[in-house]
C-alpha positions as a Markdown table, in Angstrom:
| # | Residue | x | y | z |
|---|---|---|---|---|
| 1 | Met | 91.2 | 90.9 | 94.8 |
| 2 | Lys | 92.0 | 93.3 | 91.7 |
| 3 | Ile | 89.9 | 96.3 | 92.3 |
| 4 | Asn | 88.5 | 98.5 | 89.3 |
| 5 | Gln | 88.3 | 101.8 | 90.7 |
| 6 | Leu | 85.4 | 103.0 | 89.1 |
| 7 | Lys | 83.4 | 99.5 | 89.6 |
| 8 | His | 84.2 | 100.0 | 93.8 |
| 9 | Leu | 83.3 | 102.0 | 96.3 |
| 10 | Tyr | 85.3 | 102.8 | 99.7 |
| 11 | Ile | 82.8 | 103.5 | 102.3 |
| 12 | Asn | 83.7 | 104.8 | 106.2 |
| 13 | Pro | 80.5 | 105.1 | 107.2 |
| 14 | Ile | 81.8 | 105.9 | 111.0 |
| 15 | Glu | 85.2 | 107.2 | 112.8 |
| 16 | Gln | 84.1 | 106.2 | 116.3 |
| 17 | Cys | 86.0 | 102.9 | 117.4 |
| 18 | Asn | 85.7 | 100.2 | 120.6 |
| 19 | Leu | 89.4 | 100.9 | 120.9 |
| 20 | Asn | 92.0 | 103.4 | 121.9 |
| 21 | Cys | 95.0 | 101.9 | 119.7 |
| 22 | Lys | 98.2 | 104.0 | 119.9 |
| 23 | Ile | 99.5 | 104.9 | 116.5 |
| 24 | Cys | 95.4 | 105.1 | 114.8 |
| 25 | Tyr | 95.6 | 108.7 | 113.6 |
| 26 | Thr | 91.8 | 108.8 | 112.9 |
| 27 | Lys | 90.1 | 111.6 | 115.3 |
| 28 | Lys | 87.0 | 109.8 | 116.4 |
| 29 | Thr | 84.2 | 112.4 | 115.2 |
| 30 | Lys | 80.8 | 111.2 | 116.3 |
| 31 | Ser | 79.3 | 111.8 | 112.3 |
| 32 | Val | 77.7 | 108.5 | 111.2 |
| 33 | Leu | 76.4 | 107.6 | 108.0 |
| 34 | Ser | 72.9 | 106.1 | 108.1 |
| 35 | Lys | 72.1 | 102.9 | 106.4 |
| 36 | Gln | 69.5 | 104.3 | 104.1 |
| 37 | Glu | 71.8 | 107.3 | 102.9 |
| 38 | Ile | 74.6 | 105.1 | 101.8 |
| 39 | Leu | 71.9 | 103.2 | 100.0 |
| 40 | Asp | 70.7 | 105.9 | 98.0 |
| 41 | Phe | 73.7 | 107.2 | 97.2 |
| 42 | Ile | 74.7 | 103.2 | 95.8 |
| 43 | Glu | 71.2 | 103.5 | 93.8 |
| 44 | Arg | 72.7 | 106.6 | 92.2 |
| 45 | Tyr | 76.1 | 105.8 | 91.5 |
| 46 | Gln | 74.4 | 102.7 | 89.9 |
| 47 | Lys | 72.4 | 104.4 | 87.4 |
| 48 | Val | 75.7 | 105.5 | 86.1 |
| 49 | Gln | 78.3 | 102.8 | 87.0 |
| 50 | Lys | 78.0 | 98.9 | 87.7 |
| 51 | Leu | 79.4 | 98.5 | 91.2 |
| 52 | Glu | 81.3 | 95.3 | 91.4 |
| 53 | Ser | 82.9 | 95.7 | 95.2 |
| 54 | Ile | 82.5 | 98.1 | 98.1 |
| 55 | Thr | 85.1 | 98.0 | 100.8 |
| 56 | Phe | 83.9 | 99.1 | 104.6 |
| 57 | Cys | 86.0 | 100.8 | 107.0 |
| 58 | Gly | 86.1 | 102.9 | 110.4 |
| 59 | Gly | 86.3 | 103.3 | 112.8 |
| 60 | Glu | 84.9 | 100.2 | 113.8 |
| 61 | Val | 82.0 | 99.0 | 111.4 |
| 62 | Phe | 80.1 | 96.6 | 113.4 |
| 63 | Leu | 79.6 | 99.6 | 116.3 |
| 64 | Ile | 76.8 | 100.7 | 113.5 |
| 65 | Lys | 73.3 | 99.1 | 114.0 |
| 66 | Lys | 72.1 | 98.2 | 111.0 |
| 67 | Phe | 75.3 | 97.3 | 109.5 |
| 68 | Pro | 74.7 | 93.8 | 108.4 |
| 69 | Gln | 71.3 | 94.5 | 107.5 |
| 70 | Leu | 73.1 | 96.9 | 105.0 |
| 71 | Ile | 75.8 | 94.5 | 104.2 |
| 72 | Asn | 72.5 | 91.8 | 103.1 |
| 73 | Glu | 71.1 | 94.3 | 101.0 |
| 74 | Leu | 74.1 | 95.1 | 99.1 |
| 75 | Ile | 74.5 | 91.5 | 98.6 |
| 76 | Asp | 71.2 | 91.0 | 97.4 |
| 77 | Gln | 72.0 | 93.6 | 94.7 |
| 78 | Asp | 75.4 | 91.2 | 93.6 |
| 79 | Ile | 77.8 | 93.3 | 95.2 |
| 80 | Phe | 80.9 | 91.7 | 96.4 |
| 81 | Ile | 81.9 | 93.5 | 100.0 |
| 82 | Gln | 84.9 | 94.3 | 101.9 |
| 83 | Ile | 85.0 | 94.4 | 105.7 |
| 84 | Ile | 87.5 | 96.0 | 107.6 |
| 85 | Ser | 87.1 | 95.5 | 111.0 |
| 86 | Asn | 89.4 | 95.2 | 114.0 |
| 87 | Gly | 87.8 | 91.8 | 114.9 |
| 88 | Thr | 86.6 | 92.6 | 118.6 |
| 89 | Ile | 82.9 | 92.6 | 118.0 |
| 90 | Asp | 81.3 | 89.7 | 116.7 |
| 91 | Arg | 78.4 | 89.8 | 114.5 |
| 92 | Leu | 79.1 | 87.5 | 112.0 |
| 93 | Glu | 75.9 | 85.3 | 112.2 |
| 94 | Glu | 73.8 | 88.3 | 111.2 |
| 95 | Ile | 75.6 | 88.3 | 107.6 |
| 96 | Lys | 73.6 | 86.0 | 105.7 |
| 97 | Glu | 76.0 | 85.2 | 102.9 |
| 98 | Pro | 79.7 | 85.1 | 103.8 |
| 99 | Asn | 80.9 | 83.7 | 100.5 |
| 100 | Met | 80.0 | 87.4 | 99.4 |
| 101 | Val | 82.0 | 88.6 | 102.4 |
| 102 | Asn | 86.1 | 89.5 | 102.3 |
| 103 | Leu | 86.7 | 90.2 | 106.1 |
| 104 | Ile | 89.7 | 92.1 | 106.9 |
| 105 | Ile | 90.9 | 91.9 | 110.6 |
| 106 | Ser | 93.2 | 94.0 | 111.9 |
| 107 | Leu | 96.5 | 91.8 | 113.4 |
| 108 | Asp | 99.8 | 93.8 | 114.0 |
| 109 | Gly | 101.9 | 91.0 | 115.0 |
| 110 | Leu | 102.8 | 88.7 | 117.5 |
| 111 | Glu | 100.3 | 88.7 | 120.2 |
| 112 | Asp | 102.3 | 90.5 | 122.9 |
| 113 | Tyr | 103.2 | 93.5 | 120.2 |
| 114 | His | 99.3 | 93.7 | 119.3 |
| 115 | Asp | 98.0 | 93.9 | 122.3 |
| 116 | Leu | 100.7 | 96.4 | 123.4 |
| 117 | Asn | 98.9 | 99.0 | 120.5 |
| 118 | Arg | 95.5 | 97.7 | 120.8 |
| 119 | Gly | 95.0 | 96.5 | 123.9 |
| 120 | Ile | 95.5 | 93.4 | 126.3 |
| 121 | Gly | 93.4 | 90.6 | 125.3 |
| 122 | Asn | 92.5 | 92.1 | 121.7 |
| 123 | Phe | 94.7 | 89.7 | 119.9 |
| 124 | Ala | 92.7 | 86.8 | 121.3 |
| 125 | Lys | 89.3 | 87.9 | 120.5 |
| 126 | Ser | 90.2 | 88.2 | 117.0 |
| 127 | Ile | 91.7 | 85.1 | 116.5 |
| 128 | Lys | 88.5 | 83.8 | 118.1 |
| 129 | Leu | 86.7 | 85.6 | 115.5 |
| 130 | Leu | 89.2 | 84.9 | 112.4 |
| 131 | Lys | 88.5 | 81.2 | 113.2 |
| 132 | Lys | 84.6 | 81.6 | 113.4 |
| 133 | Ala | 85.0 | 83.4 | 110.3 |
| 134 | Ile | 86.9 | 80.7 | 108.6 |
| 135 | Lys | 84.5 | 78.1 | 109.6 |
| 136 | Leu | 80.7 | 80.2 | 108.8 |
| 137 | Gly | 82.5 | 80.4 | 105.0 |
| 138 | Phe | 83.8 | 83.9 | 104.9 |
| 139 | His | 86.9 | 85.0 | 102.5 |
| 140 | Thr | 89.2 | 85.8 | 105.3 |
| 141 | Glu | 92.5 | 88.3 | 105.5 |
| 142 | Ile | 94.7 | 89.9 | 107.9 |
| 143 | Phe | 95.5 | 93.6 | 107.8 |
| 144 | Ser | 99.0 | 94.3 | 109.7 |
| 145 | Ile | 100.4 | 97.5 | 110.6 |
| 146 | Val | 104.5 | 97.3 | 110.5 |
| 147 | Thr | 106.8 | 99.0 | 112.7 |
| 148 | Lys | 110.9 | 98.9 | 113.1 |
| 149 | Glu | 109.5 | 96.9 | 116.3 |
| 150 | Asn | 107.9 | 94.0 | 114.8 |
| 151 | Leu | 109.2 | 93.6 | 111.4 |
| 152 | Gln | 111.9 | 91.0 | 112.0 |
| 153 | Ala | 109.1 | 89.1 | 113.6 |
| 154 | Ile | 107.3 | 88.6 | 110.7 |
| 155 | Pro | 107.9 | 85.3 | 109.5 |
| 156 | Gln | 107.4 | 84.0 | 113.5 |
| 157 | Phe | 104.1 | 85.9 | 113.1 |
| 158 | Glu | 103.0 | 84.5 | 110.1 |
| 159 | Lys | 103.9 | 80.9 | 111.3 |
| 160 | Glu | 101.4 | 81.7 | 114.5 |
| 161 | Ile | 98.5 | 82.6 | 112.1 |
| 162 | Leu | 99.3 | 79.3 | 110.3 |
| 163 | Lys | 99.0 | 77.8 | 113.6 |
| 164 | Asn | 96.2 | 79.6 | 115.0 |
| 165 | Leu | 94.2 | 79.0 | 112.2 |
| 166 | Gly | 94.9 | 75.7 | 110.9 |
| 167 | Lys | 95.2 | 77.3 | 107.2 |
| 168 | Thr | 96.7 | 80.0 | 105.5 |
| 169 | Val | 95.4 | 83.1 | 105.6 |
| 170 | Glu | 96.2 | 86.0 | 103.2 |
| 171 | Ile | 98.3 | 88.6 | 105.1 |
| 172 | Thr | 98.7 | 92.5 | 104.2 |
| 173 | Tyr | 101.3 | 94.3 | 105.4 |
| 174 | His | 101.2 | 98.1 | 105.7 |
| 175 | Pro | 103.9 | 100.4 | 106.7 |
| 176 | Arg | 103.4 | 102.7 | 109.4 |
| 177 | Lys | 102.7 | 106.1 | 107.7 |
| 178 | Pro | 105.8 | 108.4 | 107.8 |
| 179 | Ile | 105.6 | 111.2 | 109.7 |
| 180 | Asn | 105.5 | 114.1 | 107.6 |
| 181 | Tyr | 102.3 | 112.6 | 106.5 |
| 182 | Leu | 100.8 | 112.5 | 109.8 |
| 183 | Asn | 101.7 | 115.9 | 110.9 |
| 184 | Asn | 100.4 | 117.3 | 107.8 |
| 185 | His | 97.6 | 115.1 | 107.8 |
| 186 | Pro | 94.4 | 117.3 | 108.3 |
| 187 | Val | 92.9 | 114.8 | 110.2 |
| 188 | Ser | 95.8 | 113.1 | 112.5 |
| 189 | Asn | 95.5 | 113.1 | 116.0 |
| 190 | Ile | 99.4 | 112.1 | 116.2 |
| 191 | Leu | 101.9 | 114.5 | 116.2 |
| 192 | Gly | 105.6 | 113.0 | 116.3 |
| 193 | Glu | 106.6 | 109.5 | 117.3 |
| 194 | Val | 105.1 | 107.1 | 119.5 |
| 195 | Lys | 106.7 | 105.3 | 121.7 |
| 196 | Asn | 107.4 | 101.4 | 120.4 |
| 197 | Phe | 106.2 | 102.1 | 117.0 |
| 198 | Asn | 109.4 | 103.5 | 115.3 |
| 199 | Phe | 108.7 | 104.5 | 111.5 |
| 200 | Leu | 110.3 | 102.0 | 108.4 |
| 201 | Asn | 113.2 | 103.7 | 106.6 |
| 202 | Ser | 113.5 | 104.0 | 102.9 |
| 203 | Asn | 115.5 | 100.8 | 102.4 |
| 204 | Glu | 112.6 | 98.8 | 104.8 |
| 205 | Ile | 109.8 | 100.1 | 103.2 |
| 206 | Thr | 111.1 | 99.0 | 99.8 |
| 207 | Thr | 112.2 | 95.3 | 100.7 |
| 208 | Leu | 108.9 | 94.9 | 102.4 |
| 209 | Leu | 106.7 | 96.0 | 99.1 |
| 210 | Lys | 109.1 | 93.8 | 97.3 |
| 211 | Asn | 108.6 | 90.7 | 99.0 |
| 212 | Lys | 105.6 | 91.0 | 100.6 |
| 213 | Lys | 101.7 | 91.6 | 99.7 |
| 214 | Thr | 101.4 | 95.7 | 101.0 |
| 215 | Phe | 98.9 | 98.3 | 101.2 |
| 216 | Pro | 98.7 | 100.2 | 99.3 |
| 217 | Pro | 99.0 | 97.7 | 96.7 |
| 218 | Lys | 102.0 | 98.0 | 94.2 |
| 219 | Asn | 101.7 | 100.9 | 91.7 |
| 220 | Leu | 97.9 | 101.7 | 92.4 |
| 221 | Gly | 97.8 | 103.4 | 95.7 |
| 222 | Cys | 94.7 | 104.7 | 97.6 |
| 223 | Tyr | 92.7 | 105.8 | 94.9 |
| 224 | Gln | 89.8 | 105.1 | 94.7 |
| 225 | Ile | 85.9 | 107.0 | 95.0 |
| 226 | Ala | 85.9 | 107.4 | 98.9 |
| 227 | Leu | 82.7 | 108.6 | 100.7 |
| 228 | Met | 83.4 | 109.1 | 104.6 |
| 229 | Ser | 81.5 | 109.9 | 107.4 |
| 230 | Asp | 80.9 | 113.5 | 107.2 |
| 231 | Lys | 79.5 | 113.0 | 103.7 |
| 232 | Gln | 82.3 | 114.3 | 101.8 |
| 233 | Ile | 83.7 | 112.0 | 99.0 |
| 234 | Tyr | 87.0 | 112.0 | 97.7 |
| 235 | Ala | 89.9 | 110.8 | 95.3 |
| 236 | Cys | 91.8 | 108.4 | 98.0 |
| 237 | Cys | 90.9 | 106.6 | 101.2 |
| 238 | Glu | 92.7 | 109.4 | 103.3 |
| 239 | Gly | 90.2 | 112.2 | 102.6 |
| 240 | Ile | 92.5 | 114.8 | 101.2 |
| 241 | Asn | 90.7 | 117.7 | 99.1 |
| 242 | Ala | 87.3 | 116.4 | 98.6 |
| 243 | Ile | 85.8 | 115.9 | 95.1 |
| 244 | Gly | 82.1 | 116.7 | 95.7 |
| 245 | Asn | 80.2 | 115.4 | 98.3 |
| 246 | Ile | 77.3 | 112.4 | 99.2 |
| 247 | Asn | 74.7 | 114.7 | 96.9 |
| 248 | Thr | 76.9 | 115.8 | 93.9 |
| 249 | Asp | 75.8 | 114.3 | 90.6 |
| 250 | Val | 77.4 | 111.2 | 90.1 |
| 251 | Lys | 78.6 | 111.8 | 86.8 |
| 252 | Glu | 80.7 | 115.0 | 88.1 |
| 253 | Leu | 81.9 | 113.0 | 90.9 |
| 254 | Ile | 83.3 | 110.7 | 88.2 |
| 255 | Asn | 85.2 | 112.8 | 86.2 |
| 256 | Asn | 86.5 | 115.1 | 89.3 |
| 257 | Phe | 88.0 | 111.7 | 90.0 |
| 258 | Gln | 89.7 | 111.1 | 86.8 |
| 259 | Asn | 91.0 | 114.6 | 86.6 |
| 260 | Arg | 92.4 | 114.1 | 89.7 |
| 261 | Leu | 94.3 | 111.5 | 89.5 |
| 262 | Thr | 95.6 | 112.7 | 85.5 |
| 263 | Asn | 96.0 | 116.2 | 86.7 |
| 264 | Ser | 97.0 | 116.7 | 90.1 |
| 265 | Cys | 98.2 | 113.2 | 92.0 |
| 266 | His | 101.8 | 113.6 | 91.1 |
| 267 | Gln | 101.9 | 116.2 | 93.9 |
| 268 | Asn | 102.8 | 115.7 | 97.2 |
| 269 | Cys | 99.8 | 116.7 | 99.1 |
| 270 | Leu | 101.1 | 116.0 | 102.2 |
| 271 | Asp | 104.7 | 116.8 | 102.0 |
| 272 | Cys | 105.8 | 113.4 | 103.1 |
| 273 | Thr | 108.7 | 111.8 | 103.1 |
| 274 | Glu | 107.6 | 108.8 | 101.5 |
| 275 | Pro | 105.3 | 109.6 | 99.0 |
| 276 | Asp | 105.6 | 106.2 | 96.6 |
| 277 | Phe | 104.6 | 104.4 | 99.5 |
| 278 | Val | 101.5 | 106.1 | 100.6 |
| 279 | Cys | 99.9 | 107.0 | 97.4 |
| 280 | Gly | 101.9 | 104.1 | 94.9 |
| 281 | Phe | 101.1 | 107.3 | 92.1 |
| 282 | Lys | 104.3 | 106.0 | 89.6 |
| 283 | Asp | 102.1 | 104.1 | 87.3 |
| 284 | Ile | 98.7 | 105.4 | 88.6 |
| 285 | Phe | 98.1 | 106.4 | 85.3 |
| 286 | Ser | 97.7 | 103.4 | 83.2 |
| 287 | Lys | 95.8 | 101.9 | 85.7 |
| 288 | Ile | 92.5 | 104.1 | 84.7 |
| 289 | Glu | 89.9 | 102.1 | 82.5 |
């Protein structure tokens, strides 16, 4: 899916999750955006800039009681929705137009390795949900964290997905964030290494970026207007240096967003050892429309 940055929003309405993944760096704060807060912000935004799509991520968004109702109301506004989920909570039948939703499920490789990170039995739950989503008519995608331990198993993983689902499902690979990034990130709860989930080196990352679909997308990075559960708004989904909050004038937000990209995103804000991977800012300036 090609994203026009100003016609797309990233919304993280909840940090809480039903799983406790070993390499999740997000602190599970209790702040949650309400359905009405989200709808009100989107209404204000659309008076300035028409939206084509919104990505929802958490935490686990299906923990939110009124989340399917929110999605249905946004679909009624002809907004295409992407939902990133761990695939263990089944509320798919509450969404009335599956063809307007791209359901992105996290699967970190083969079953044993995935369950080592996310808990025993969760690979099977996610596969079951993906099968149901395909049957119901959702667009589907897999989001897979890559470490040294599962890198070489990618070909086998792709064969296993085809075998389990009976069709080819697009897989987006995300190299695990570098250690300097995690150590300097203001909301990270991870310090140092995590056993069995080691970081790729520069050559491994470069090879992966060259041969597979990856996130952040090549030459784009995470940059998008991002509303977080604490009501702060950022110029990327990583929550670094707010450009405003949920009540900030939308024209001011867009101006701050464009200024951030053109004036300061070339700076390595987290002292990361792999900034081109994390932010992908090499060619980002040409992407602003």
